[in-house]
Backbone as JSON Lines, residues from 0, in Angstrom:
{"i":0,"aa":"X","n":[201.52,-98.14,141.24],"ca":[201.81,-97.29,142.36],"c":[201.69,-95.81,142.0]}
{"i":1,"aa":"X","n":[202.09,-95.47,140.79],"ca":[202.01,-94.09,140.35],"c":[200.56,-93.61,140.3]}
{"i":2,"aa":"X","n":[199.67,-94.48,139.81],"ca":[198.26,-94.1,139.73],"c":[197.67,-93.9,141.12]}
{"i":3,"aa":"X","n":[198.07,-94.75,142.06],"ca":[197.59,-94.6,143.44],"c":[198.08,-93.29,144.05]}
{"i":4,"aa":"X","n":[199.32,-92.94,143.78],"ca":[199.86,-91.68,144.27],"c":[199.12,-90.48,143.7]}
{"i":5,"aa":"X","n":[198.82,-90.53,142.41],"ca":[198.07,-89.43,141.79],"c":[196.67,-89.33,142.37]}
{"i":6,"aa":"X","n":[196.01,-90.46,142.57],"ca":[194.67,-90.44,143.15],"c":[194.68,-89.91,144.59]}
{"i":7,"aa":"X","n":[195.67,-90.3,145.35],"ca":[195.76,-89.81,146.73],"c":[196.09,-88.32,146.77]}
{"i":8,"aa":"X","n":[196.91,-87.85,145.84],"ca":[197.19,-86.41,145.76],"c":[195.94,-85.62,145.41]}
{"i":9,"aa":"X","n":[195.17,-86.11,144.46],"ca":[193.93,-85.44,144.08],"c":[192.94,-85.44,145.24]}
{"i":10,"aa":"X","n":[192.84,-86.56,145.94],"ca":[191.94,-86.64,147.1],"c":[192.4,-85.7,148.21]}
{"i":11,"aa":"X","n":[193.7,-85.63,148.44],"ca":[194.22,-84.73,149.48],"c":[193.97,-83.27,149.15]}
{"i":12,"aa":"X","n":[194.19,-82.88,147.9],"ca":[193.94,-81.5,147.5],"c":[192.44,-81.2,147.58]}
{"i":13,"aa":"X","n":[191.62,-82.15,147.2],"ca":[190.17,-81.96,147.29],"c":[189.7,-81.79,148.73]}
{"i":14,"aa":"X","n":[190.23,-82.6,149.64],"ca":[189.88,-82.47,151.06],"c":[190.37,-81.14,151.61]}
{"i":15,"aa":"X","n":[191.57,-80.74,151.21],"ca":[192.12,-79.45,151.65],"c":[191.25,-78.29,151.17]}
{"i":16,"aa":"X","n":[190.84,-78.32,149.92],"ca":[189.97,-77.26,149.39],"c":[188.61,-77.27,150.08]}
{"i":17,"aa":"X","n":[188.06,-78.44,150.34],"ca":[186.8,-78.53,151.07],"c":[186.94,-77.92,152.46]}
{"i":18,"aa":"X","n":[188.04,-78.2,153.14],"ca":[188.26,-77.63,154.46],"c":[188.36,-76.11,154.42]}
{"i":19,"aa":"X","n":[189.03,-75.58,153.4],"ca":[189.15,-74.13,153.28],"c":[187.77,-73.49,153.16]}
{"i":20,"aa":"X","n":[186.93,-74.06,152.31],"ca":[185.61,-73.47,152.12],"c":[184.69,-73.73,153.3]}
{"i":21,"aa":"X","n":[184.82,-74.88,153.94],"ca":[183.95,-75.2,155.09],"c":[184.32,-74.37,156.32]}
{"i":22,"aa":"X","n":[185.58,-74.06,156.48],"ca":[186.03,-73.33,157.67],"c":[186.22,-71.84,157.44]}
{"i":23,"aa":"X","n":[185.78,-71.34,156.3],"ca":[185.98,-69.93,155.98],"c":[185.25,-69.0,156.96]}
{"i":24,"aa":"X","n":[184.11,-69.42,157.47],"ca":[183.34,-68.58,158.39],"c":[184.08,-68.4,159.71]}
{"i":25,"aa":"X","n":[184.93,-69.35,160.05],"ca":[185.6,-69.32,161.35],"c":[186.95,-68.61,161.32]}
{"i":26,"aa":"X","n":[187.24,-67.87,160.27],"ca":[188.52,-67.17,160.2],"c":[188.59,-66.04,161.24]}
{"i":27,"aa":"X","n":[187.51,-65.29,161.41],"ca":[187.51,-64.21,162.4],"c":[187.6,-64.76,163.83]}
{"i":28,"aa":"X","n":[186.79,-65.76,164.22],"ca":[186.96,-66.3,165.57],"c":[188.34,-66.91,165.8]}
{"i":29,"aa":"X","n":[188.93,-67.5,164.77],"ca":[190.28,-68.04,164.9],"c":[191.29,-66.92,165.13]}
{"i":30,"aa":"X","n":[191.14,-65.83,164.39],"ca":[192.02,-64.67,164.55],"c":[191.9,-64.1,165.96]}
{"i":31,"aa":"X","n":[190.68,-63.97,166.46],"ca":[190.46,-63.47,167.81],"c":[191.05,-64.44,168.83]}
{"i":32,"aa":"X","n":[190.89,-65.74,168.6],"ca":[191.42,-66.74,169.53],"c":[192.94,-66.7,169.58]}
{"i":33,"aa":"X","n":[193.58,-66.56,168.44],"ca":[195.04,-66.48,168.42],"c":[195.53,-65.26,169.18]}
{"i":34,"aa":"X","n":[194.91,-64.11,168.92],"ca":[195.33,-62.89,169.61],"c":[195.06,-62.96,171.11]}
{"i":35,"aa":"X","n":[193.9,-63.45,171.52],"ca":[193.59,-63.55,172.94],"c":[194.5,-64.57,173.63]}
{"i":36,"aa":"X","n":[194.76,-65.68,172.96],"ca":[195.66,-66.69,173.53],"c":[197.08,-66.19,173.68]}
{"i":37,"aa":"X","n":[197.57,-65.47,172.69],"ca":[198.92,-64.92,172.79],"c":[199.01,-63.86,173.87]}
{"i":38,"aa":"X","n":[197.97,-63.03,174.01],"ca":[197.94,-62.03,175.06],"c":[197.93,-62.69,176.44]}
{"i":39,"aa":"X","n":[197.13,-63.75,176.58],"ca":[197.09,-64.46,177.86],"c":[198.42,-65.15,178.15]}
{"i":40,"aa":"X","n":[199.04,-65.7,177.12],"ca":[200.33,-66.37,177.31],"c":[201.41,-65.37,177.73]}
{"i":41,"aa":"X","n":[201.42,-64.21,177.11],"ca":[202.44,-63.21,177.43],"c":[202.2,-62.51,178.76]}
{"i":42,"aa":"X","n":[200.98,-62.58,179.27],"ca":[200.73,-61.97,180.58],"c":[200.88,-62.97,181.71]}
{"i":43,"aa":"X","n":[201.3,-64.2,181.4],"ca":[201.63,-65.16,182.45],"c":[200.57,-66.19,182.76]}
{"i":44,"aa":"X","n":[199.62,-66.42,181.87],"ca":[198.56,-67.4,182.13],"c":[199.02,-68.84,181.93]}
{"i":45,"aa":"X","n":[200.13,-69.04,181.27],"ca":[200.6,-70.39,180.99],"c":[199.94,-70.94,179.74]}
{"i":46,"aa":"X","n":[200.41,-72.11,179.33],"ca":[199.9,-72.7,178.09],"c":[198.44,-73.12,178.25]}
{"i":47,"aa":"X","n":[198.11,-73.8,179.33],"ca":[196.74,-74.24,179.54],"c":[195.78,-73.06,179.68]}
{"i":48,"aa":"X","n":[196.18,-72.06,180.42],"ca":[195.35,-70.86,180.55],"c":[195.16,-70.14,179.23]}
{"i":49,"aa":"X","n":[196.21,-70.08,178.43],"ca":[196.11,-69.43,177.12],"c":[195.16,-70.2,176.21]}
{"i":50,"aa":"X","n":[195.19,-71.52,176.26],"ca":[194.27,-72.31,175.45],"c":[192.83,-72.11,175.88]}
{"i":51,"aa":"X","n":[192.61,-72.03,177.17],"ca":[191.25,-71.82,177.68],"c":[190.75,-70.43,177.28]}
{"i":52,"aa":"X","n":[191.6,-69.43,177.44],"ca":[191.22,-68.06,177.06],"c":[190.95,-67.99,175.56]}
{"i":53,"aa":"X","n":[191.78,-68.64,174.75],"ca":[191.6,-68.62,173.3],"c":[190.29,-69.29,172.9]}
{"i":54,"aa":"X","n":[189.99,-70.43,173.49],"ca":[188.73,-71.12,173.16],"c":[187.52,-70.3,173.58]}
{"i":55,"aa":"X","n":[187.6,-69.69,174.75],"ca":[186.48,-68.87,175.22],"c":[186.3,-67.63,174.34]}
{"i":56,"aa":"X","n":[187.38,-66.98,173.97],"ca":[187.28,-65.79,173.12],"c":[186.72,-66.14,171.75]}
{"i":57,"aa":"X","n":[187.13,-67.27,171.21],"ca":[186.64,-67.69,169.91],"c":[185.14,-67.98,169.96]}
{"i":58,"aa":"X","n":[184.73,-68.73,170.97],"ca":[183.31,-69.06,171.1],"c":[182.44,-67.84,171.33]}
{"i":59,"aa":"X","n":[182.91,-66.94,172.18],"ca":[182.14,-65.72,172.45],"c":[182.05,-64.85,171.2]}
{"i":60,"aa":"X","n":[183.12,-64.74,170.45],"ca":[183.1,-63.95,169.22],"c":[182.09,-64.51,168.23]}
{"i":61,"aa":"X","n":[182.13,-65.81,168.03],"ca":[181.21,-66.43,167.08],"c":[179.77,-66.3,167.56]}
{"i":62,"aa":"X","n":[179.52,-66.55,168.84],"ca":[178.15,-66.48,169.36],"c":[177.59,-65.06,169.29]}
{"i":63,"aa":"X","n":[178.36,-64.09,169.71],"ca":[177.88,-62.7,169.69],"c":[177.59,-62.24,168.26]}
{"i":64,"aa":"X","n":[178.48,-62.57,167.35],"ca":[178.28,-62.13,165.96],"c":[177.06,-62.81,165.34]}
{"i":65,"aa":"X","n":[176.88,-64.1,165.57],"ca":[175.74,-64.78,164.98],"c":[174.42,-64.33,165.61]}
{"i":66,"aa":"X","n":[174.42,-64.08,166.91],"ca":[173.21,-63.57,167.56],"c":[172.9,-62.16,167.05]}
{"i":67,"aa":"X","n":[173.91,-61.33,166.96],"ca":[173.7,-59.97,166.45],"c":[173.21,-59.99,165.02]}
{"i":68,"aa":"X","n":[173.76,-60.88,164.22],"ca":[173.36,-60.98,162.82],"c":[171.92,-61.48,162.7]}
{"i":69,"aa":"X","n":[171.53,-62.43,163.53],"ca":[170.19,-62.99,163.45],"c":[169.13,-62.04,164.03]}
{"i":70,"aa":"X","n":[169.5,-61.24,165.0],"ca":[168.51,-60.4,165.69],"c":[168.31,-59.04,165.04]}
{"i":71,"aa":"X","n":[169.27,-58.56,164.3],"ca":[169.13,-57.22,163.72],"c":[168.23,-57.27,162.49]}
{"i":72,"aa":"X","n":[167.5,-56.2,162.28],"ca":[166.64,-56.1,161.11],"c":[167.22,-55.16,160.07]}
{"i":73,"aa":"X","n":[168.23,-54.41,160.43],"ca":[168.84,-53.45,159.53],"c":[169.74,-54.17,158.53]}
{"i":74,"aa":"X","n":[169.49,-53.94,157.26],"ca":[170.31,-54.58,156.23],"c":[171.74,-54.06,156.23]}
{"i":75,"aa":"X","n":[171.91,-52.78,156.57],"ca":[173.25,-52.2,156.61],"c":[174.07,-52.86,157.72]}
{"i":76,"aa":"X","n":[173.48,-53.01,158.89],"ca":[174.2,-53.63,160.0],"c":[174.49,-55.1,159.71]}
{"i":77,"aa":"X","n":[173.55,-55.79,159.08],"ca":[173.8,-57.19,158.69],"c":[174.94,-57.28,157.68]}
{"i":78,"aa":"X","n":[174.99,-56.34,156.75],"ca":[176.08,-56.34,155.76],"c":[177.42,-56.05,156.43]}
{"i":79,"aa":"X","n":[177.43,-55.17,157.42],"ca":[178.68,-54.87,158.13],"c":[179.16,-56.1,158.9]}
{"i":80,"aa":"X","n":[178.25,-56.78,159.59],"ca":[178.64,-57.98,160.35],"c":[179.14,-59.06,159.4]}
{"i":81,"aa":"X","n":[178.46,-59.27,158.29],"ca":[178.9,-60.27,157.31],"c":[180.25,-59.89,156.71]}
{"i":82,"aa":"X","n":[180.48,-58.61,156.47],"ca":[181.77,-58.17,155.92],"c":[182.89,-58.36,156.92]}
{"i":83,"aa":"X","n":[182.6,-58.14,158.2],"ca":[183.62,-58.35,159.23],"c":[184.03,-59.82,159.27]}
{"i":84,"aa":"X","n":[183.08,-60.73,159.04],"ca":[183.42,-62.15,159.0],"c":[184.07,-62.54,157.68]}
{"i":85,"aa":"X","n":[183.66,-61.93,156.59],"ca":[184.18,-62.32,155.28],"c":[185.57,-61.77,155.0]}
{"i":86,"aa":"X","n":[185.94,-60.65,155.6],"ca":[187.23,-60.03,155.32],"c":[188.42,-60.92,155.74]}
{"i":87,"aa":"X","n":[188.46,-61.45,156.96],"ca":[189.58,-62.35,157.29],"c":[189.57,-63.62,156.44]}
{"i":88,"aa":"X","n":[188.39,-64.1,156.08],"ca":[188.31,-65.28,155.22],"c":[188.86,-64.97,153.83]}
{"i":89,"aa":"X","n":[188.64,-63.76,153.37],"ca":[189.17,-63.35,152.07],"c":[190.7,-63.32,152.08]}
{"i":90,"aa":"X","n":[191.27,-62.74,153.14],"ca":[192.73,-62.73,153.25],"c":[193.28,-64.14,153.36]}
{"i":91,"aa":"X","n":[192.64,-64.98,154.15],"ca":[193.1,-66.37,154.29],"c":[193.02,-67.1,152.96]}
{"i":92,"aa":"X","n":[191.94,-66.89,152.21],"ca":[191.81,-67.53,150.91],"c":[192.87,-67.07,149.93]}
{"i":93,"aa":"X","n":[193.19,-65.78,149.98],"ca":[194.23,-65.25,149.09],"c":[195.57,-65.93,149.37]}
{"i":94,"aa":"X","n":[195.96,-65.98,150.62],"ca":[197.28,-66.53,150.94],"c":[197.35,-68.04,150.78]}
{"i":95,"aa":"X","n":[196.26,-68.74,151.02],"ca":[196.27,-70.19,150.81],"c":[196.39,-70.51,149.33]}
{"i":96,"aa":"X","n":[195.6,-69.83,148.5],"ca":[195.67,-70.09,147.06],"c":[197.0,-69.63,146.49]}
{"i":97,"aa":"X","n":[197.55,-68.54,147.0],"ca":[198.87,-68.1,146.55],"c":[199.94,-69.14,146.88]}
{"i":98,"aa":"X","n":[199.87,-69.7,148.08],"ca":[200.85,-70.74,148.46],"c":[200.67,-72.0,147.62]}
{"i":99,"aa":"X","n":[199.43,-72.36,147.34],"ca":[199.21,-73.55,146.51],"c":[199.62,-73.29,145.06]}
{"i":100,"aa":"X","n":[199.42,-72.06,144.58],"ca":[199.79,-71.73,143.21],"c":[201.31,-71.71,143.03]}
{"i":101,"aa":"X","n":[202.05,-71.42,144.1],"ca":[203.5,-71.42,144.0],"c":[204.06,-72.81,143.76]}
{"i":102,"aa":"X","n":[203.27,-73.83,144.06],"ca":[203.72,-75.2,143.82],"c":[203.72,-75.53,142.34]}
{"i":103,"aa":"X","n":[202.66,-75.11,141.62],"ca":[202.55,-75.58,140.25],"c":[202.43,-74.53,139.17]}
{"i":104,"aa":"X","n":[202.39,-73.26,139.51],"ca":[202.23,-72.22,138.49],"c":[203.54,-71.43,138.4]}
{"i":105,"aa":"X","n":[204.23,-71.49,137.27],"ca":[205.52,-70.8,137.18],"c":[205.41,-69.28,137.0]}
{"i":106,"aa":"X","n":[204.33,-68.8,136.43],"ca":[204.21,-67.37,136.15],"c":[203.71,-66.62,137.38]}
{"i":107,"aa":"X","n":[204.4,-65.53,137.73],"ca":[204.02,-64.71,138.88],"c":[202.67,-64.03,138.66]}
{"i":108,"aa":"X","n":[202.4,-63.62,137.43],"ca":[201.14,-62.95,137.13],"c":[199.97,-63.91,137.33]}
{"i":109,"aa":"X","n":[200.11,-65.15,136.84],"ca":[199.02,-66.12,136.99],"c":[198.85,-66.56,138.44]}
{"i":110,"aa":"X","n":[199.92,-66.57,139.2],"ca":[199.79,-66.86,140.64],"c":[198.91,-65.82,141.3]}
{"i":111,"aa":"X","n":[199.16,-64.55,140.98],"ca":[198.36,-63.47,141.56],"c":[196.9,-63.54,141.1]}
{"i":112,"aa":"X","n":[196.7,-63.88,139.83],"ca":[195.33,-64.01,139.32],"c":[194.59,-65.12,140.06]}
{"i":113,"aa":"X","n":[195.24,-66.28,140.21],"ca":[194.61,-67.38,140.94],"c":[194.38,-67.03,142.39]}
{"i":114,"aa":"X","n":[195.32,-66.33,143.01],"ca":[195.18,-65.94,144.41],"c":[194.02,-64.97,144.59]}
{"i":115,"aa":"X","n":[193.87,-64.03,143.67],"ca":[192.74,-63.09,143.76],"c":[191.41,-63.8,143.55]}
{"i":116,"aa":"X","n":[191.37,-64.73,142.61],"ca":[190.15,-65.51,142.42],"c":[189.83,-66.36,143.65]}
{"i":117,"aa":"X","n":[190.85,-66.96,144.24],"ca":[190.64,-67.73,145.46],"c":[190.14,-66.86,146.59]}
{"i":118,"aa":"X","n":[190.66,-65.65,146.7],"ca":[190.2,-64.73,147.74],"c":[188.73,-64.39,147.55]}
{"i":119,"aa":"X","n":[188.34,-64.13,146.31],"ca":[186.94,-63.8,146.04],"c":[186.03,-64.99,146.36]}
{"i":120,"aa":"X","n":[186.44,-66.18,145.96],"ca":[185.6,-67.36,146.2],"c":[185.5,-67.71,147.68]}
{"i":121,"aa":"X","n":[186.6,-67.67,148.39],"ca":[186.57,-68.01,149.82],"c":[185.83,-66.94,150.61]}
{"i":122,"aa":"X","n":[186.07,-65.67,150.31],"ca":[185.33,-64.6,150.98],"c":[183.85,-64.65,150.66]}
{"i":123,"aa":"X","n":[183.51,-64.93,149.43],"ca":[182.1,-65.08,149.05],"c":[181.45,-66.27,149.73]}
{"i":124,"aa":"X","n":[182.2,-67.34,149.91],"ca":[181.67,-68.5,150.62],"c":[181.4,-68.17,152.07]}
{"i":125,"aa":"X","n":[182.31,-67.45,152.71],"ca":[182.09,-67.06,154.1],"c":[180.87,-66.15,154.21]}
{"i":126,"aa":"X","n":[180.75,-65.2,153.31],"ca":[179.6,-64.3,153.3],"c":[178.3,-65.1,153.13]}
{"i":127,"aa":"X","n":[178.29,-66.02,152.17],"ca":[177.09,-66.8,151.89],"c":[176.74,-67.72,153.04]}
{"i":128,"aa":"X","n":[177.73,-68.38,153.62],"ca":[177.44,-69.3,154.73],"c":[176.9,-68.56,155.93]}
{"i":129,"aa":"X","n":[177.3,-67.34,156.11],"ca":[176.79,-66.57,157.24],"c":[175.39,-66.05,156.98]}
{"i":130,"aa":"X","n":[175.1,-65.66,155.75],"ca":[173.83,-64.99,155.47],"c":[172.73,-65.89,154.96]}
{"i":131,"aa":"X","n":[173.02,-67.04,154.43],"ca":[171.99,-67.8,153.73],"c":[170.98,-68.45,154.67]}
{"i":132,"aa":"X","n":[171.4,-68.86,155.84],"ca":[170.49,-69.6,156.71],"c":[169.87,-68.75,157.81]}
{"i":133,"aa":"X","n":[170.17,-67.48,157.88],"ca":[169.6,-66.64,158.92],"c":[168.71,-65.6,158.3]}
{"i":134,"aa":"X","n":[167.48,-65.59,158.72],"ca":[166.52,-64.6,158.29],"c":[166.17,-63.75,159.49]}
{"i":135,"aa":"X","n":[166.0,-62.46,159.33],"ca":[165.62,-61.65,160.5],"c":[164.21,-62.01,160.94]}
{"i":136,"aa":"X","n":[164.07,-62.22,162.24],"ca":[162.76,-62.58,162.79],"c":[161.96,-61.31,163.02]}
{"i":137,"aa":"X","n":[160.68,-61.35,162.67],"ca":[159.86,-60.18,162.93],"c":[159.65,-60.01,164.43]}
{"i":138,"aa":"X","n":[159.75,-58.79,164.88],"ca":[159.59,-58.5,166.29],"c":[158.17,-58.02,166.52]}
{"i":139,"aa":"X","n":[157.42,-58.78,167.31],"ca":[156.05,-58.4,167.66],"c":[156.02,-58.21,169.17]}
{"i":140,"aa":"X","n":[155.7,-57.01,169.64],"ca":[155.89,-56.7,171.06],"c":[154.97,-57.47,172.01]}
{"i":141,"aa":"X","n":[153.75,-57.8,171.62],"ca":[152.83,-58.42,172.57],"c":[152.54,-59.86,172.23]}
{"i":142,"aa":"X","n":[153.53,-60.6,171.79],"ca":[153.3,-61.98,171.42],"c":[154.37,-62.85,172.05]}
{"i":143,"aa":"X","n":[153.94,-63.91,172.72],"ca":[154.89,-64.85,173.33],"c":[155.5,-65.71,172.23]}
{"i":144,"aa":"X","n":[156.59,-66.35,172.57],"ca":[157.3,-67.14,171.56],"c":[156.49,-68.35,171.14]}
{"i":145,"aa":"X","n":[155.91,-69.08,172.06],"ca":[155.15,-70.29,171.73],"c":[153.67,-70.03,171.58]}
{"i":146,"aa":"X","n":[153.26,-68.84,171.21],"ca":[151.86,-68.46,171.16],"c":[151.29,-68.6,169.75]}
{"i":147,"aa":"X","n":[151.71,-69.6,169.02],"ca":[151.21,-69.8,167.68],"c":[150.07,-70.79,167.65]}
{"i":148,"aa":"X","n":[149.46,-71.02,166.5],"ca":[148.38,-72.0,166.42],"c":[148.92,-73.4,166.64]}
{"i":149,"aa":"X","n":[148.1,-74.22,167.29],"ca":[148.5,-75.59,167.57],"c":[148.25,-76.47,166.36]}
{"i":150,"aa":"X","n":[149.06,-77.5,166.18],"ca":[148.81,-78.43,165.09],"c":[147.5,-79.19,165.31]}
{"i":151,"aa":"X","n":[146.88,-79.59,164.23],"ca":[145.6,-80.27,164.32],"c":[145.74,-81.59,165.05]}
{"i":152,"aa":"X","n":[146.8,-82.33,164.83],"ca":[146.98,-83.63,165.46],"c":[147.11,-83.5,166.97]}
{"i":153,"aa":"X","n":[147.84,-82.51,167.45],"ca":[147.99,-82.34,168.89],"c":[146.67,-81.93,169.52]}
{"i":154,"aa":"X","n":[145.88,-81.11,168.84],"ca":[144.59,-80.71,169.37],"c":[143.62,-81.88,169.37]}
{"i":155,"aa":"X","n":[143.69,-82.73,168.39],"ca":[142.77,-83.87,168.3],"c":[143.1,-84.91,169.37]}
{"i":156,"aa":"X","n":[144.35,-85.11,169.73],"ca":[144.69,-86.13,170.72],"c":[144.31,-85.69,172.13]}
{"i":157,"aa":"X","n":[144.23,-84.41,172.38],"ca":[143.83,-83.95,173.71],"c":[142.33,-84.13,173.94]}
{"i":158,"aa":"X","n":[141.55,-84.02,172.87],"ca":[140.1,-84.11,173.04],"c":[139.62,-85.52,173.24]}
{"i":159,"aa":"X","n":[140.28,-86.48,172.71],"ca":[139.69,-87.8,172.86],"c":[140.66,-88.84,172.73]}
């Protein structure tokens, strides 16, 4: 039973760490959703209205930032957008690792060291996840979107 408990604890911590790194990009939309939902709740929208406002604000924040990041060609503006997304993820990573370190690390100095390392890793993950898959598209003023060369197979099937 003890071995099963240890294995389940390791699996749980592993899943928790995977979730932290996988959801790091969504720290800013979550922050916006919480603030918009609380504002809607305090202005009398009710619980259901606050949830709807929070979901809409989160989705709009994520969509606008990703579209702006993908469409801009300026490296400075792309870095600013990525930093705006990575900063809340960095704070979240710091506090999550600090809370986890308080469970098993007795030294206050080492807790802070682990928390700072966690902040760097989680913030770096958010930065990387946002920037790695989006390349700026070249803007050509007189070219339609689907105006590229046709594949050979599609051209051959039309002829005969």
